[in-house]
N, C-alpha and C positions, 0 to 999 in steps of 0.2 A: 285524158290522165292515161298513164300507158302504164304496162300488170306494176312497176317498180313502184309506187306512187298506191295505187290498191292496193295490195299487199305489205306498206310500212300505216298504212291509216284501219288496217284490220290485226297487224303483229306490235299498236302503241300499249292499246291498252291494258292486254296480256304482258306485256313484260310494265309498266310500271305497276299494275300489285302483282310482280310476280317480284318485282325489286323492296314493296311495302310489304308482304310477307314475310322477308328477307331482315328488313330491318325493324317485324315485329317477333321473330325469334330472335335476333339481337339482342335485341332488348330483355326479356324474359331471359337473355343463357344470365344478361347481366345484373341482373335480380341476383340470381342466380354466387355473382362472388365467386366464380370458378375455381382460381386459387385457395380461399378461404376452402372452402373447401374439401380440394383436393388433399388437405396436412388433414384433415378431420374424417379424412374413410380412410390414407394409410396412416394415425397416428391408433384409429379403430381400430386399424385393422390388427399395424403394431401390438395392441394392450389384446387378441384375439390370438394372436397366434404364440405370445408366451403362459396364456392362460392355461392351453390348448396341450391335451396327458394322447398321450401314445400316437397316434396314425392325426395331421392335422387332417380338416373335417370341409373340406372347398367349397360346398354345397353353403354348409353356414356362414364358410368368413364370405360365396357370394355373397349369401342372402344380407348382410350384415352391410355388409357396401353399401349398397346399395341404397337399402335403411339409411343411414347413418349418414346420405349423400345424399338425398331426401330429406330429410329432418334439418341438415344444415341449408340449403339449398335454400327453404320452408320458411328459419330464424332466420337466414341472411333478407328474405327478402321482403318478408313480415316489416324489423329491423326497419328496414331505407322507408318503408309504408309513413313507420312513427317519425319516425324521423325528416322528411322529404321535403319540410320545410327550412331547414338546420341548413338539410345538404345544400340547398341552396345559396345558402349565405355563404358559403364553402369555395375555394377554388378548386379546391382538393376533389370534391365531391357538385360539382356544380352539374354534371355534362352525367349524372350518374339519368335513368329513364323515368323517375316522375319530377324531378327539376327539369329536368330538363323538353318534362312534357310529351317522350315519346309513348311511354304510355297510360294511363288516366292510375286515380290514386283501388279504385271499384278491381280494376282488374291487378293486380299488384297485390290491394288482399284479397280476391275470387286465389289467388294461384298460391301463393302463399300460408294459406294455412288449410289447401286443399294438401298442398308435400305434405304438411303436417301433421294431419290428419291421416294421410297414406302413411306414408315415415312411419310413426306410431301403431296404428292397424300390419302391418308390412312386422311389427322386431315381435309385437303381444306373440304372433302368426305363424312366423318367420323362426322366430327365437323364443324366448320366454316372458314371460309377463312379466318381468324384475330388470328388464334392458326395456323394455314399451315407459314404466314407471319413473326409471336412470332420465329417458332422452324425454317427460314428458317435462322431470323435474328440470332439467336443460333449460329445454325453449321456455317456461315458464318464470325462470329467478331472472334472462337474462334482457327478455322482453318486456319483463311486468319490478325487476329490482333494478339491472345495472344500467338499463336504456335509459330511465326516466331521470336515473339518481344522476347520468352526465353533468344534465347542469345546474346542479347543488351543492355536488363536495368532488371531494379531485377522491377524495371513497372511494369515487365507482367505482375503481380501478380493482380493488382489491373482492368486491362482488363481484366484477367483472373477469374475476381469473378462476374463481369458482366452477360456474356454469365452460369454459374457456378449456379445463385444467379434465374437461368427463372424459371424454372421447378413446382414451387407455383402455378409463376403470370403467366406460359400459362398455366395451370392445375385451374384456377380461371378461367381463363379470358371464357380459353372450358365454361364453367358452368352457365357463363354468360353471357356471348358474347358482355362483352366489361372489359377495364382498370380503375379498380377504386382505390380511397385513399387504401385500404384492401388487391389488388394487391398488389402496391408494398408497403406495411408495410410488406408483409409476406417474400418481392423480399430484402428490405431489413435487413434485420434477417438475409437470408440464406449470403447476399454477405457481412453484416462484420461477419459472424462464418468463415466463411473460409477462413482467416485470420490464427485468432491463429489456426486454420486443418491445413492447405498448408506452414504456416509459422514451424510449430512441422520436416516435414515431409520430408519441405529441410536443419532443421534445422539434422535431422538423419541422411540425408544422403549430407550430404554435400561433401567429397571430390568426389564421383557419380559427385555429380551435377559439381560440378570443372573442371574433369576429360574429363565430355562430351560438356565446355563449357554455363555448363548452367550458366547467370546470378543469380543467387536466392539471400537473402540477407545476409542467410547465408551463404553465399561463399561468397558476397566481403567488409563481416565486419567476421573474422576467429571467433571474440571472444563476439559474437552476441550479445553485449551488446546494442546494435543498435535495433538488433530481438524481445529481448528481453520485452525496451522498444512498438516495435509495440505491438507486443503480446495481452503486458495487458494495452495499450490501443484500440484496437481494443476488449479485453472485455470488456472494461467500457460501449464500449459506447453498445456494445451488452444486456448490463443488461435495460441496462429505451428501447431502445427501441422494447423487443422485452416483454414489458410489453403493448406497443399501442393492438397488437389483442383482446385488453378485454374493453381499452378503446377503438377503436372503435367499439363494436359490433358481432365484431366475436365471442367469448368465452367468459368462464363466469369467476367469480370468484376465480375456483377451479384452471383453469387454472390462475394466477391471481403471487394465491400464491404458485403456481406449480413455473411456468420461475423463481424467485424469488430466491428460493432455485437452482431450473436449474444453472441461470444467476451465483449463488454464489456461486457455484460448480468448475462452469470450467474459473470464473477468481478466485477460488485459490490458482487451477494449471496451471496459466498464469504466476501468482504472484511467484510460485515459479519456476517454470523455468527461468524467471528474472534472482531471485536471485543468484540463484547455477546457472545455466546456463550448464549444466553439456544435455552433450544426453540419462540419461535415462529419466531425469526429465523431456527431450522433447518428448520420449515414451510414459511418463502419461499424459504428457497435451494431448498425439493424442490421448489415452486411453479413457479421457477426454469428451475430442471432437466426440467422436464418440460415447460413451451415450447418448447425449448430446443434437444432433437433432433428434431423431427420439422418442429420453422423451417424444422432447418441444412438435414435431409437430402433434404424437401419442394424450399426454392432452386439445392439441389445437382443435384437432379432437372429440373429447369420450370428449369436454366439451362445445361442439362450441352451441352458439344461438341459 
Protein backbone atom coordinates (compact mmCIF):
# COMPACT_ATOMS: atom_id res chain seq x y z
CA UNK A 1 0.00 0.00 0.00
CA UNK A 2 1.48 3.40 -0.99
CA UNK A 3 1.61 6.53 1.18
CA UNK A 4 -1.26 8.21 -0.72
CA UNK A 5 -3.60 5.32 0.11
CA UNK A 6 -2.60 5.38 3.73
CA UNK A 7 -3.14 9.15 3.94
CA UNK A 8 -6.58 8.90 2.31
CA UNK A 9 -7.62 6.15 4.69
CA UNK A 10 -6.60 8.19 7.72
CA UNK A 11 -8.19 11.48 6.56
CA UNK A 12 -11.51 10.04 5.41
CA UNK A 13 -13.18 9.71 8.84
CA UNK A 14 -12.12 13.27 9.74
CA UNK A 15 -13.61 14.58 6.47
CA UNK A 16 -16.85 12.73 7.08
CA UNK A 17 -17.02 14.09 10.63
CA UNK A 18 -16.35 17.64 9.39
CA UNK A 19 -19.05 17.32 6.74
CA UNK A 20 -21.47 15.90 9.31
CA UNK A 21 -20.70 18.78 11.68
CA UNK A 22 -21.34 21.34 8.95
CA UNK A 23 -24.63 19.67 8.06
CA UNK A 24 -25.70 19.74 11.70
CA UNK A 25 -24.77 23.41 12.05
CA UNK A 26 -26.67 24.21 8.85
CA UNK A 27 -29.73 22.37 10.16
CA UNK A 28 -29.68 24.36 13.42
CA UNK A 29 -29.31 27.57 11.42
CA UNK A 30 -32.30 26.63 9.27
CA UNK A 31 -34.37 26.19 12.44
CA UNK A 32 -33.82 29.87 13.26
CA UNK A 33 -35.28 31.14 9.92
CA UNK A 34 -32.47 33.68 9.43
CA UNK A 35 -34.29 35.96 6.94
CA UNK A 36 -37.33 36.36 9.19
CA UNK A 37 -35.08 36.83 12.22
CA UNK A 38 -33.17 39.58 10.40
CA UNK A 39 -36.39 41.44 9.54
CA UNK A 40 -37.59 41.16 13.15
CA UNK A 41 -34.26 42.47 14.48
CA UNK A 42 -34.32 45.39 12.04
CA UNK A 43 -37.86 46.46 13.01
CA UNK A 44 -37.06 46.12 16.72
CA UNK A 45 -33.89 48.17 16.21
CA UNK A 46 -35.94 50.78 14.34
CA UNK A 47 -38.33 50.99 17.29
CA UNK A 48 -35.35 51.49 19.62
CA UNK A 49 -33.88 54.24 17.45
CA UNK A 50 -37.23 56.03 17.21
CA UNK A 51 -37.77 55.77 20.96
CA UNK A 52 -34.30 56.99 21.92
CA UNK A 53 -33.94 60.44 23.46
CA UNK A 54 -30.71 62.35 23.04
CA UNK A 55 -27.58 60.43 22.13
CA UNK A 56 -28.07 56.90 20.86
CA UNK A 57 -27.12 54.22 23.38
CA UNK A 58 -25.38 51.85 21.01
CA UNK A 59 -24.57 49.36 23.75
CA UNK A 60 -28.26 48.97 24.59
CA UNK A 61 -29.10 48.76 20.88
CA UNK A 62 -26.56 45.95 20.49
CA UNK A 63 -27.91 44.09 23.51
CA UNK A 64 -31.47 44.44 22.26
CA UNK A 65 -30.55 43.21 18.78
CA UNK A 66 -28.78 40.12 20.13
CA UNK A 67 -31.61 39.32 22.55
CA UNK A 68 -34.32 39.75 19.91
CA UNK A 69 -32.36 37.60 17.47
CA UNK A 70 -32.10 34.85 20.10
CA UNK A 71 -35.79 35.13 20.98
CA UNK A 72 -37.00 35.09 17.38
CA UNK A 73 -34.68 32.17 16.58
CA UNK A 74 -35.97 30.24 19.59
CA UNK A 75 -39.61 30.87 18.69
CA UNK A 76 -38.96 29.74 15.11
CA UNK A 77 -37.31 26.54 16.34
CA UNK A 78 -40.15 25.75 18.75
CA UNK A 79 -42.74 26.53 16.08
CA UNK A 80 -41.09 24.01 13.76
CA UNK A 81 -41.02 21.48 16.58
CA UNK A 82 -44.77 21.90 17.14
CA UNK A 83 -45.60 21.86 13.42
CA UNK A 84 -43.14 19.17 12.32
CA UNK A 85 -45.88 16.82 11.08
CA UNK A 86 -47.70 19.59 9.19
CA UNK A 87 -44.41 20.71 7.63
CA UNK A 88 -43.89 17.20 6.31
CA UNK A 89 -47.18 17.42 4.38
CA UNK A 90 -46.30 20.61 2.48
CA UNK A 91 -43.89 20.80 -0.46
CA UNK A 92 -42.54 24.22 0.62
CA UNK A 93 -41.60 22.96 4.10
CA UNK A 94 -40.90 19.24 3.68
CA UNK A 95 -37.14 19.87 3.45
CA UNK A 96 -36.98 21.66 6.80
CA UNK A 97 -34.68 20.06 9.40
CA UNK A 98 -37.36 18.09 11.31
CA UNK A 99 -39.54 16.59 8.54
CA UNK A 100 -36.41 15.82 6.49
CA UNK A 101 -34.77 14.04 9.43
CA UNK A 102 -31.73 16.33 9.57
CA UNK A 103 -32.45 16.95 13.26
CA UNK A 104 -34.36 15.01 15.89
CA UNK A 105 -37.42 16.66 17.50
CA UNK A 106 -35.76 16.41 20.92
CA UNK A 107 -32.76 18.42 19.75
CA UNK A 108 -35.00 21.08 18.22
CA UNK A 109 -37.05 21.34 21.41
CA UNK A 110 -33.95 21.70 23.59
CA UNK A 111 -32.37 24.21 21.19
CA UNK A 112 -35.49 26.37 20.91
CA UNK A 113 -36.19 26.32 24.65
CA UNK A 114 -32.60 27.25 25.51
CA UNK A 115 -32.61 30.19 23.09
CA UNK A 116 -35.91 31.53 24.47
CA UNK A 117 -34.78 31.24 28.10
CA UNK A 118 -31.43 32.91 27.38
CA UNK A 119 -33.15 35.70 25.41
CA UNK A 120 -35.67 36.40 28.17
CA UNK A 121 -33.02 36.58 30.89
CA UNK A 122 -30.83 38.71 28.61
CA UNK A 123 -33.67 41.20 28.02
CA UNK A 124 -34.47 41.42 31.72
CA UNK A 125 -30.87 41.99 32.81
CA UNK A 126 -29.43 43.99 29.91
CA UNK A 127 -32.49 46.08 28.98
CA UNK A 128 -35.40 46.13 31.47
CA UNK A 129 -37.98 43.72 32.96
CA UNK A 130 -40.88 45.23 30.95
CA UNK A 131 -39.12 44.43 27.68
CA UNK A 132 -38.55 40.87 28.88
CA UNK A 133 -42.24 40.55 29.81
CA UNK A 134 -43.24 41.73 26.33
CA UNK A 135 -40.89 39.13 24.88
CA UNK A 136 -42.58 36.38 26.92
CA UNK A 137 -46.00 37.63 25.75
CA UNK A 138 -44.82 37.49 22.14
CA UNK A 139 -43.54 33.94 22.58
CA UNK A 140 -46.67 32.68 24.37
CA UNK A 141 -49.19 34.27 22.00
CA UNK A 142 -47.36 32.99 18.92
CA UNK A 143 -46.72 29.44 20.06
CA UNK A 144 -49.76 28.72 22.22
CA UNK A 145 -52.50 30.79 20.54
CA UNK A 146 -51.65 31.42 16.89
CA UNK A 147 -49.93 28.13 16.09
CA UNK A 148 -52.71 25.75 17.28
CA UNK A 149 -55.41 27.99 15.76
CA UNK A 150 -53.97 27.64 12.25
CA UNK A 151 -55.70 24.29 11.75
CA UNK A 152 -58.96 25.47 13.34
CA UNK A 153 -59.92 28.86 11.90
CA UNK A 154 -58.86 31.42 9.31
CA UNK A 155 -59.04 34.02 12.09
CA UNK A 156 -55.70 32.67 13.25
CA UNK A 157 -54.16 35.28 10.95
CA UNK A 158 -55.61 38.05 13.12
CA UNK A 159 -54.28 36.39 16.28
CA UNK A 160 -50.87 35.81 14.72
CA UNK A 161 -50.62 39.45 13.65
CA UNK A 162 -50.47 40.48 17.32
CA UNK A 163 -47.12 38.84 18.21
CA UNK A 164 -45.99 39.63 14.68
CA UNK A 165 -46.42 43.36 15.35
CA UNK A 166 -44.49 43.36 18.64
CA UNK A 167 -40.85 43.93 17.49
CA UNK A 168 -40.95 47.75 17.02
CA UNK A 169 -43.14 48.04 20.12
CA UNK A 170 -40.54 46.11 22.13
CA UNK A 171 -37.79 48.25 20.62
CA UNK A 172 -39.54 51.46 21.72
CA UNK A 173 -40.09 50.14 25.25
CA UNK A 174 -36.43 49.05 25.40
CA UNK A 175 -35.40 52.65 24.70
CA UNK A 176 -37.96 54.43 26.90
CA UNK A 177 -38.72 51.88 29.62
CA UNK A 178 -42.43 52.58 29.17
CA UNK A 179 -45.24 52.25 26.66
CA UNK A 180 -46.64 55.28 24.84
CA UNK A 181 -48.91 56.27 21.96
CA UNK A 182 -45.89 56.28 19.65
CA UNK A 183 -45.20 52.61 20.43
CA UNK A 184 -48.81 51.75 19.65
CA UNK A 185 -48.57 53.58 16.32
CA UNK A 186 -45.56 51.45 15.36
CA UNK A 187 -47.46 48.35 16.48
CA UNK A 188 -50.49 49.33 14.36
CA UNK A 189 -48.38 49.82 11.23
CA UNK A 190 -46.81 46.38 11.46
CA UNK A 191 -50.12 44.77 12.49
CA UNK A 192 -51.94 46.03 9.38
CA UNK A 193 -49.02 45.37 7.03
CA UNK A 194 -49.06 41.67 7.84
CA UNK A 195 -52.45 41.05 6.21
CA UNK A 196 -51.55 41.91 2.59
CA UNK A 197 -48.21 40.19 3.15
CA UNK A 198 -49.40 36.90 4.65
CA UNK A 199 -52.60 36.64 2.62
CA UNK A 200 -50.44 36.91 -0.51
CA UNK A 201 -48.29 34.03 0.79
CA UNK A 202 -51.37 31.98 1.68
CA UNK A 203 -52.77 32.66 -1.79
CA UNK A 204 -49.60 31.45 -3.49
CA UNK A 205 -49.31 28.28 -1.38
CA UNK A 206 -52.96 27.50 -0.72
CA UNK A 207 -52.65 23.98 -2.18
CA UNK A 208 -49.90 23.24 0.33
CA UNK A 209 -51.88 24.73 3.21
CA UNK A 210 -54.95 22.75 2.16
CA UNK A 211 -52.92 19.53 2.10
CA UNK A 212 -51.81 20.18 5.67
CA UNK A 213 -55.26 21.19 6.90
CA UNK A 214 -54.23 24.79 7.64
CA UNK A 215 -57.31 26.98 7.34
CA UNK A 216 -55.97 30.12 5.72
CA UNK A 217 -58.59 32.33 4.04
CA UNK A 218 -57.54 31.44 0.45
CA UNK A 219 -57.97 27.76 1.37
CA UNK A 220 -61.56 28.02 2.59
CA UNK A 221 -62.70 30.26 -0.31
CA UNK A 222 -60.91 29.03 -3.45
CA UNK A 223 -61.96 31.89 -5.77
CA UNK A 224 -60.11 34.32 -3.43
CA UNK A 225 -62.76 37.02 -3.81
CA UNK A 226 -63.00 37.63 -0.06
CA UNK A 227 -59.22 37.30 0.23
CA UNK A 228 -58.80 40.09 -2.30
CA UNK A 229 -61.32 42.26 -0.46
CA UNK A 230 -59.51 41.72 2.83
CA UNK A 231 -56.17 42.61 1.26
CA UNK A 232 -57.54 45.90 -0.09
CA UNK A 233 -59.28 46.78 3.20
CA UNK A 234 -56.10 46.34 5.23
CA UNK A 235 -53.95 48.15 2.66
CA UNK A 236 -56.42 51.04 2.71
CA UNK A 237 -56.35 51.14 6.52
CA UNK A 238 -52.55 51.00 6.53
CA UNK A 239 -52.14 54.12 4.37
CA UNK A 240 -53.51 56.69 6.88
CA UNK A 241 -52.10 54.81 9.88
CA UNK A 242 -48.63 54.91 8.30
CA UNK A 243 -48.83 58.74 8.32
CA UNK A 244 -49.28 58.92 12.11
CA UNK A 245 -45.54 58.84 12.99
CA UNK A 246 -45.27 62.33 11.45
CA UNK A 247 -48.36 63.51 13.35
CA UNK A 248 -47.14 62.24 16.74
CA UNK A 249 -43.69 63.74 16.09
CA UNK A 250 -41.78 60.50 15.67
CA UNK A 251 -40.70 61.38 12.11
CA UNK A 252 -40.67 64.47 9.90
CA UNK A 253 -42.19 65.71 6.65
CA UNK A 254 -39.84 63.73 4.39
CA UNK A 255 -41.16 60.56 5.99
CA UNK A 256 -44.75 61.79 5.58
CA UNK A 257 -44.44 62.16 1.81
CA UNK A 258 -42.46 58.95 1.51
CA UNK A 259 -45.14 57.05 3.45
CA UNK A 260 -47.80 58.36 1.06
CA UNK A 261 -45.81 57.11 -1.93
CA UNK A 262 -45.04 53.71 -0.37
CA UNK A 263 -48.61 53.23 0.88
CA UNK A 264 -50.03 54.10 -2.53
CA UNK A 265 -47.70 51.58 -4.15
CA UNK A 266 -48.80 48.83 -1.78
CA UNK A 267 -52.45 49.75 -2.29
CA UNK A 268 -52.01 49.60 -6.08
CA UNK A 269 -50.64 46.06 -5.96
CA UNK A 270 -53.33 45.08 -3.45
CA UNK A 271 -56.09 46.28 -5.77
CA UNK A 272 -54.45 44.53 -8.73
CA UNK A 273 -54.36 41.26 -6.79
CA UNK A 274 -58.01 41.65 -5.76
CA UNK A 275 -59.19 42.42 -9.31
CA UNK A 276 -57.09 39.99 -11.36
CA UNK A 277 -56.98 37.23 -8.70
CA UNK A 278 -54.06 35.15 -9.99
CA UNK A 279 -51.06 33.66 -8.19
CA UNK A 280 -48.82 35.87 -10.31
CA UNK A 281 -50.50 39.00 -8.95
CA UNK A 282 -50.26 37.55 -5.42
CA UNK A 283 -46.53 37.11 -5.98
CA UNK A 284 -46.19 40.73 -7.13
CA UNK A 285 -48.08 41.87 -4.04
CA UNK A 286 -45.78 39.78 -1.85
CA UNK A 287 -42.72 41.42 -3.40
CA UNK A 288 -44.25 44.88 -2.95
CA UNK A 289 -44.97 44.15 0.73
CA UNK A 290 -41.43 42.87 1.29
CA UNK A 291 -40.01 46.09 -0.17
CA UNK A 292 -42.52 48.32 1.64
CA UNK A 293 -41.72 47.50 5.26
CA UNK A 294 -37.94 48.08 5.40
CA UNK A 295 -38.33 51.14 3.18
CA UNK A 296 -40.97 52.64 5.48
CA UNK A 297 -39.10 51.98 8.73
CA UNK A 298 -35.79 52.99 7.17
CA UNK A 299 -37.26 56.31 6.07
CA UNK A 300 -38.81 56.77 9.52
CA UNK A 301 -35.46 56.26 11.25
CA UNK A 302 -33.57 58.52 8.82
CA UNK A 303 -36.16 61.29 9.22
CA UNK A 304 -36.72 60.92 12.96
CA UNK A 305 -37.06 64.14 14.90
